[in-house]
C-alpha positions as CSV (number, residue, x, y, z in Angstrom):
1,M,0.0,0.0,0.0
2,I,1.3,3.4,-0.9
3,T,1.3,6.1,1.7
4,K,2.5,9.8,1.7
5,E,5.8,8.5,3.0
6,T,6.4,6.2,0.0
7,L,9.2,7.4,-2.2
8,V,8.1,8.5,-5.7
9,E,10.9,6.5,-7.2
10,E,9.5,3.3,-5.7
11,I,6.0,4.1,-6.9
12,L,7.2,4.6,-10.5
13,Q,8.4,1.0,-10.5
14,E,4.7,-0.1,-10.7
15,S,3.4,-0.8,-14.2
16,D,1.2,1.9,-15.8
17,V,1.3,4.1,-12.6
18,I,2.3,7.1,-14.7
19,T,-1.2,7.0,-16.3
20,Y,-2.8,7.8,-12.9
21,F,-0.4,10.7,-12.3
22,I,-1.0,12.2,-15.7
23,Q,-4.8,11.7,-15.5
24,N,-4.7,13.7,-12.2
25,R,-2.4,16.4,-13.6
26,V,0.5,15.6,-11.3
27,S,3.9,15.0,-12.9
28,P,6.0,12.5,-10.9
29,F,9.2,13.8,-12.5
30,S,11.7,16.5,-11.7
31,C,14.2,17.8,-14.3
32,A,16.6,15.1,-13.2
33,G,14.2,12.2,-13.4
34,P,11.8,10.6,-10.9
35,F,11.0,13.0,-8.1
36,P,13.6,12.0,-5.4
37,Q,11.4,12.4,-2.3
38,S,8.2,11.1,-0.8
39,L,4.8,11.2,-2.4
40,G,3.5,13.5,0.3
41,K,6.2,16.0,-0.4
42,L,5.5,15.9,-4.2
43,L,1.8,16.4,-3.6
44,A,2.5,19.4,-1.3
45,I,4.9,21.0,-3.9
46,K,2.3,20.4,-6.6
47,N,-0.5,22.0,-4.5
48,V,-2.8,19.0,-4.7
49,N,-6.0,20.0,-2.8
50,D,-6.7,16.6,-1.3
51,P,-3.5,14.5,-1.0
52,E,-5.3,11.8,0.9
53,A,-7.9,11.4,-1.9
54,F,-5.1,11.3,-4.5
55,I,-3.3,8.5,-2.5
56,A,-6.5,6.5,-2.0
57,G,-7.2,6.8,-5.7
58,L,-3.7,5.7,-6.6
59,N,-4.0,2.6,-4.4
60,D,-7.4,1.8,-6.0
61,F,-5.8,2.3,-9.4
62,L,-3.0,-0.1,-8.6
63,A,-5.4,-2.7,-7.1
64,K,-7.5,-2.7,-10.2
65,R,-4.5,-3.0,-12.4
66,H,-3.2,-5.9,-10.3
67,L,-6.6,-7.7,-10.6
68,E,-6.7,-7.2,-14.4
69,N,-3.3,-8.9,-14.7
70,L,-4.2,-12.0,-12.7
């Protein structure tokens, strides 16, 4: 399960996760590559209004992708 403490670099190892970020207008990248800090820090920098909802949606997205690949 992804939390606000999860490193963005770890999240990006999941298949198709970039789709969720782009659909929600949050780029998980910095100019040097994957954002090198926690998801919570990224969402704060990007001024995401409801970080908890973003994270819950991301976990749901990944759960559905996992079920589709079984």
